[in-house]
N, C-alpha and C positions, 0 to 999 in steps of 0.2 A: 711062759715066754721071756726069755732073757732080756734084760734092760737094754742090750746093744740091739736086739732085733726090734724092741718097741720103740727106740729112738731112731731107728732107721725107716720104720713103718710112718711115724710123725713127719719125719724129713719129707717122705713122698707126698703125703697129704698137703703139706705146706706147698711144696711145688707145684702140684697140680693146682692148687688154688691161685697161685700166683699167674700160672700161664693162661688159666681162664681169665683172669682179670686183665692180663695185658692184650688176650685176643679180643675180649670185649672193648677195650679201649681202643682197639685199631679199628674195629668195625664202627665206632661210634665218630673216630676222627675221620675215616674215609667218607662217611655219609655227611660230615659237615662241609669238608672240603669239597665233595662233588655237588652240593648244591642242587641236588635232585638228578643228576646226570651220572650215569655209569661211568666209573672211572678206567673199565676194561678198554683196551685198545680197540677191540672188534666194534665197541658201540660208536667210535667215531669215524668208521668207514663211509657212513652215509652223511656226506657232508650237508647234502640238503635239509636232512632232519635237524643237523646240528645247529645250521642256519636260521631255521624257522624257530627253534628253542631261543636262541640267543635274542633272534628279533622280538618274540612275544615278550621276553623278560624285559629288555630294553624298551619296548613300547609302554609296558606298565609303569616303569620307573619315569618315562618322559610325561605320562599322564599326571603322576604325582607332582612333577615339577611344574606342569602347567596350572595343576590346582593351587600350588602354593603362590606362584606368580600373581593368580587371580586374586587370592587373599592379600597379598602385598600390596597390589594396585588398590583394591578396596579400601584398605586401611589409610593409604597414603592420601587418597582423595577425602577421606574424612577430617584431614589434619587441617584445622582453622589458622593458617599461617599465610600471610601474603606471599612471602618467598617461595614457599613450597608450591602455591598454586601456579605461579609464573613459571616454574620449573616444570610442573605438571602440564601446562599448556604447550610448552616447548616439546615436551615428551609426546605428547598427543599428535603433535603436528610432524614428527618424524618417524611414528609407529609405521605408516604406509611406505615410505620408501626403504625402511629397515626391514619390511617383511613380516611385520608384527601384525597385520591386519589382512582379512580374508578378501581376496580378490577375484573378479570375474571378467570374463571377455573372450575375445575370439584368439585364436593362436593355432600352434601346431605341436606334433609330439614326434619326435625321433625315436626310434626303437633300435637298438644295437644288440647283437646276438652272437654266440659263437658260432662257427662252421659246424656242420653237421657231424656225428662221429665217424661216419664212412669216409668223410673229406679227410679229417684228421688222422685216421688209421692209413689212408691211401698216402698222405704226404710223410707220415713217420715211417713206413716201408720203404718209401723211395729215398728219403733224407735228402731231398733237394734243398730244402730250407727247414728252419726250426718250426715245429708243432705250436710255439708261441705265439706265431705269426697269425693263427686262426683262430685266437680267443681275443676277446674285448678286454683291454687293459684302462686303467685311469686315465692315461694320457689320450685315449679315444674319446672317452666320456668328455673330457675337459675341453678337447678340440670343439666337440658339437656345444659344449655350453658356452665356450668363448665366441664361437660363430653367430650364436643366438643373441648374445649380449651386444655383438658388434652390429648386428642387424636390428637394433632397436627394441629387444625384448624388455617389456616392463616388468615383469616377474616370472619366476621359473621354479620348477620342481624336479627333482631326479628321485626315481622310484616312489613318487608321491610325497617326499619330504621337501619341505621348502629351502630353497637356496638364498642364504643371506651372506652377509660379508665375512662371517667367521666359517663358513662351511667349505671343508677340506674333502677332496675325493681321494681315497687310499686304497692300493691294491695290497690285500694279504692273502697269499697263496692265491687260489683261482676264484677268489671273491673279491667284491668291492665293499669298502667299509664307509659308511656314510653317517656322520653326526654320531658315531660310535656303535652304529648297527651294521652286521654284515648282510649283503646281499649277493644273489646268485644271479646269472642271466636269466631271460632277458632284460636289459636295462632301458629304463623309459626316460627321456629327457623331454619335459613339456614346457612350453613358453606361451605366455600372453603377450600379444602384440601385433603388429602389421604382418599378414602371413607372407605376403609377396616380398617384402624386404626382408624378413629372416631367411626364407627360402634361397633368396639370391646370395644372401652372406653365406650360408651353407655350401651352395655351389661354386663360391668363389674361395673356398678355404682349399690351399693346397694340400694341407694335411690329410682332409677329408676326401680330396680326389684321390691321394694314395691309397687311404684305406678301401676306396670304391674299386681299386684294381682287384683286390681279393674277393670283392663281391661277386663279379663275372666268373673268375676263374676257379675260386673255391667256396661260393656260397656262404661267405662271411655275410652275418645279418645286418641289414641296413634298411629301414623303412621310414618313410615320412608320411603321418596322416594329419588331417586338418580339423579342427574343432570349432563351432560356432558358438559354443558356451562352455568354456573350460572354468572350473571352479578351484581355487588354489586355496587350502585352509592357512591361517596365520602360523607362522613359525611359534613352537611353544617350549622349545628347548633352552639351554642355557646359552647365555651371550658371552660367558667368560671366555678370554683369549687363552689357547694352549700353545705353550711355544717350549721349545728346547733351551735349556740353560748349561751353559759350560760347567763342567766339573771343576772343583776348586784343587789345584794340584797342591801336593804337600810341598812345605818350604824345604829346599835342600840345605842341609847344614855343612857350613864350611869345614874343611880339614883340619 
């Protein structure tokens, strides 16, 4: 075998090894970035499955947060300091109004749902108005929440998540995100309080009245049910405020 041929053969071996190493690195990187999810586009066509996977992952993280908060609370109460004890008493007094204690009582539940697919397809074919009018948006949920608070609601949940002062309801695509967890319809808003007063407040809402016009004509979902013994778990997530910060513009140099 000529020296030139042997050198050429060794070069092919080295190249083959490099290709295998790079391919292995790509497989490992893809697995780490996926966090257990398939990266192929076909895997995200089933939105409900993705929502359930993300919800399960977020629920696990929230349970860890709740466990750590309980440890912090337990350690804080063990501190033998007059000032700390005074602050702890103030905190204990505010836990209920802040949604950090479990509550029970009579109330009602409002369930919002998208129109049936048959109605959406009918409107899409006719083009009389956008099909987005036949799905539930964050402003629809917010209108119900506001009406219930105005009607004297003492405590509230959306999708069984406790509503607190830092709760934000956001639309992301055709799902609603609450406390970082994505939810698909139907959406359940439950409130503890005087049933008749809250029902009157719902009926007096001009926004909900406009929403109801699509219930009759296009079967958009709206249902009110009453409960004699509702139980809301305490909010166990983070209480940190999340807000936008303006970007610092680079200083312009003078000519």
